[in-house]
C-alpha positions in Angstrom: 0.0 0.0 0.0 1.3 3.4 -1.0 2.3 5.7 1.9 -0.1 8.6 2.6 1.6 11.9 2.0 0.8 15.6 2.8 -0.5 16.0 -0.7 -3.1 13.4 0.0 -4.2 15.2 3.1 -4.2 18.5 1.2 -6.4 17.1 -1.5 -9.0 15.8 1.0 -9.1 19.1 3.0 -8.9 21.4 0.0 -5.8 23.2 1.4 -2.4 23.6 0.0 0.4 21.2 1.1 2.1 24.1 2.8 -1.1 24.9 4.8 -1.5 21.3 5.8 2.2 21.2 6.9 1.7 24.3 9.0 -1.6 23.0 10.5 0.0 19.7 11.5 2.7 21.6 13.3 0.3 24.0 14.9 1.7 27.0 13.2 0.2 30.0 11.2 -3.3 28.4 11.0 -6.5 28.6 13.1 -7.3 26.1 15.7 -10.3 25.0 13.7 -8.1 24.4 10.6 -5.6 22.4 12.7 -8.4 20.2 14.1 -9.8 19.6 10.6 -6.4 18.7 9.2 -5.4 16.4 12.0 -8.7 14.7 11.8 -8.3 14.1 8.1 -4.7 13.0 8.6 -5.8 10.4 11.2 -8.6 9.1 9.0 -6.2 8.7 6.1 -3.5 7.1 8.3 -1.0 9.8 7.6 2.3 9.7 9.6 5.0 12.3 9.2 8.3 10.8 8.3 10.6 11.2 11.3 13.5 12.6 9.3 11.4 15.0 7.4 9.7 16.1 10.7 13.1 16.7 12.3 14.3 18.7 9.4 11.2 20.8 9.3 11.1 21.5 13.0 14.8 21.4 13.9 13.8 18.9 16.6 14.5 15.1 16.9 11.7 14.3 19.4 14.4 12.7 21.6 15.2 13.7 25.2 18.2 12.4 27.0 18.0 11.1 30.6 21.2 10.5 32.5 20.7 8.6 35.8 23.3 8.8 38.5 23.1 5.0 38.9 20.6 2.6 37.6 21.6 0.2 40.3 19.5 2.4 42.5 15.9 1.1 42.5 14.3 4.6 42.9 16.2 5.9 39.9 15.1 2.9 37.9 11.5 3.7 38.8 12.0 7.3 38.0 13.4 6.5 34.6 10.3 4.4 33.8 8.0 7.2 34.9 9.9 9.8 32.9 10.0 7.6 29.8 6.2 7.2 29.9 5.6 10.9 30.6 7.7 11.9 27.6 5.9 9.4 25.4 2.6 10.9 26.4 3.8 14.2 24.9 5.2 12.6 21.7 8.8 12.5 22.8 11.1 9.6 23.4 13.7 9.1 26.1 17.3 7.9 25.6 18.2 6.6 29.1 21.8 6.3 30.1 23.6 5.2 33.3 26.4 7.2 34.8 27.2 4.4 37.3 28.1 6.9 40.1 31.0 8.2 38.0 31.1 12.0 37.4 33.6 11.6 34.5 31.3 9.1 32.8 28.4 11.5 33.5 30.0 14.3 31.6 31.0 12.1 28.7 27.4 10.8 28.3 26.1 14.3 28.4 28.5 15.3 25.5 27.4 12.2 23.5 23.8 13.1 23.9 24.4 16.6 22.7 26.2 15.3 19.7 23.2 13.0 19.0 21.2 16.2 18.9 18.7 15.4 21.6 16.2 18.2 22.1 16.8 18.4 25.8 18.4 16.6 28.7 17.2 15.5 32.2 19.9 14.6 34.6 20.1 13.4 38.2 23.6 14.9 38.7 26.4 13.2 40.5 28.5 16.4 40.5 26.1 19.3 40.2 28.8 21.9 40.9 31.0 21.0 37.8 31.6 24.0 35.5 30.7 21.6 32.6 27.0 22.1 33.2 27.1 25.8 32.4 28.8 25.1 29.1 26.3 22.4 28.2 23.3 24.4 29.2 24.4 27.2 26.9 23.8 24.8 24.0 21.1 22.5 25.2 18.0 22.8 27.4 18.9 21.0 30.7 16.7 20.1 33.6 18.2 18.7 36.8 16.6 16.5 39.4 17.7 16.6 43.0 20.3 19.4 42.9 20.7 22.7 41.2 23.4 22.7 38.4 26.0 25.4 38.3 25.1 28.0 35.6 22.0 26.2 34.4 19.3 28.8 33.2 16.7 26.2 32.2 14.9 24.3 34.9 15.3 22.2 38.1 13.3 19.9 40.3 15.1 20.1 43.7 14.4 18.4 47.0 14.1 20.3 50.3 16.9 18.2 51.8 17.2 20.5 54.8 13.6 19.6 55.7 14.1 15.9 54.9 17.2 15.7 57.1 15.4 17.6 59.9 12.5 15.1 59.8 14.8 12.0 59.9 17.2 13.4 62.5 14.2 14.3 64.7 12.8 10.8 64.3 16.2 9.3 65.2 16.8 11.7 68.1 19.1 10.2 70.8 20.7 7.7 68.4 24.4 7.6 67.5 23.8 8.0 63.7 25.9 7.2 60.6 24.8 8.5 57.2 25.5 6.4 54.1 25.2 8.5 50.9 25.9 7.8 47.2 27.1 11.4 46.6 28.8 14.1 48.8 26.2 16.0 50.9 25.5 19.6 50.1 23.6 20.1 53.4 25.4 20.4 56.7 25.0 17.8 59.4 26.0 18.0 63.1 29.7 17.2 63.5 29.1 14.0 65.6 27.3 12.3 62.7 29.6 10.2 60.5 29.1 10.5 56.8 30.3 7.6 54.5 30.2 7.6 50.7 28.6 4.4 49.6 27.9 3.0 46.0 24.3 2.3 45.2 24.8 -1.3 44.1 23.6 -4.0 46.6 26.9 -5.9 46.8 28.9 -2.6 47.3 26.5 -1.1 49.9 26.4 -4.4 51.8 30.2 -4.4 52.0 30.3 -0.8 53.3 27.5 -1.5 55.8 29.2 -4.7 57.0 32.5 -2.9 57.7 30.6 -0.2 59.6 28.5 -2.6 61.7 31.4 -4.8 62.9 33.1 -1.9 64.5 33.1 -1.8 68.3 31.7 1.7 68.2 29.1 0.9 65.6 26.2 3.4 65.4 22.8 2.7 66.8 21.1 4.0 63.7 22.0 4.1 60.0 20.4 6.7 57.8 20.7 5.9 54.1 20.2 8.6 51.5 18.8 6.0 49.2 16.5 3.1 49.9 18.7 0.9 47.7 21.6 1.5 50.1 19.3 0.6 53.0 18.7 -2.8 51.4 22.5 -3.3 51.6 22.4 -2.5 55.3 19.6 -5.0 55.8 21.7 -7.6 54.0 24.7 -6.8 56.3 22.6 -7.1 59.5 21.5 -10.6 58.5 25.0 -11.7 57.7 26.0 -10.4 61.2 22.9 -11.7 63.0 21.9 -8.2 64.1 18.2 -7.5 64.8 16.5 -4.5 63.1 15.5 -2.3 65.0 16.4 -3.9 68.3 20.1 -3.7 67.7 20.3 -1.2 64.8 17.7 1.2 63.4 17.7 1.7 59.6 16.1 4.6 57.7 16.0 5.2 53.9 15.2 8.3 51.9 13.2 7.8 48.8 10.2 5.5 49.6 10.7 2.9 46.9 7.6 0.6 46.8 9.8 -2.4 47.8 10.7 -0.8 51.1 7.2 -1.4 52.5 7.7 -5.2 51.8 10.9 -5.6 53.8 10.9 -7.4 57.1 10.7 -5.1 59.1 9.2 -2.5 56.7 11.7 0.3 56.1 11.2 3.8 57.6 11.8 6.2 54.7 11.1 9.6 53.2 8.6 10.1 50.3 9.2 12.7 47.6 6.3 11.6 45.4 8.2 10.0 42.6 5.4 10.3 40.0 5.2 14.0 40.5 9.0 14.3 40.3 8.8 12.7 36.9 5.9 14.8 35.7 7.6 18.0 36.9 10.9 17.2 35.2 9.1 16.4 31.9 7.0 19.5 32.1 10.1 21.6 32.7 12.2 20.1 29.9 9.4 20.4 27.4 9.0 24.0 28.4 12.7 24.6 28.1 12.7 23.0 24.6 9.9 25.4 23.6 11.9 28.3 25.0 9.8 29.1 28.0 11.3 30.7 31.1 13.3 29.0 33.7 11.4 27.4 36.5 12.4 25.9 39.9 10.2 23.4 41.6 11.0 22.4 45.2 9.7 19.0 46.3 8.7 18.7 50.0 9.4 15.5 52.0 7.0 13.3 53.9 8.4 11.0 56.6 7.0 7.4 56.4 7.7 5.9 59.9 7.8 2.1 59.9 9.1 -0.5 62.2 12.8 -0.5 61.0 13.5 2.4 63.5 13.0 2.4 67.3 13.1 5.1 69.9 16.4 5.1 71.8 14.4 4.7 75.0 12.8 1.5 73.8 
């Protein structure tokens, strides 16, 4: 069967091919004409050739997504949500894994720019790197989690000060160690030990095991990723430590699996579906040259039975 062309749609609608092309792109024509042309195109089975569409619009329809680490379950779920949200607005995600490596993160961003993606969403490992300002001068960039140095486009940031306040209040009286996949940009009391920990299960288990065999081990471990908390659980079972009787454990991103653990994991909910929707809305706005927007996500503590009061 011959492929339906713009000329076929023009013949049915009585418009010129140029007018049909403008109407399909929502340009220089009335809303009524656009509806009539799109209805005719749908009935005829017309589909714009992707290369022709890209040449005409200067857009590829592709948006890059760089995840800090796809070994992190929350980031996996976020990537799924973002991919679906982009598809709902006729755009497609190219999802790449920086594997907790800032050098790899920068290289992936450069590659995506060379592939001419229309925009980039990133969960940055190193948000303060000067590279981001250089990239944002050439490509719409939206960050998730942290602000990027010199980025004029958009960001979905977390109110980490409030999140930390909620958790530290919940763990009041405990001797706390914090396990984090990236350096903290929010200050903590000096008595709290901060340990950089990869997101992968084997790696986070090894770090937690080393921490928990110490004679001065903490009474609570606060993980800035539920995936890292899963590694702490694995280490406690290897060492026959009871959660929360001997060690309290808290996560930070409310992955659905966390409610299924034994005991269920205390964590902090940032509303993952809304984070995905916000980031897609901002990157589409940036691609369409709308103004910069900053969205701040507020935390909600989800207390469960993985944490115990120090007086219990």
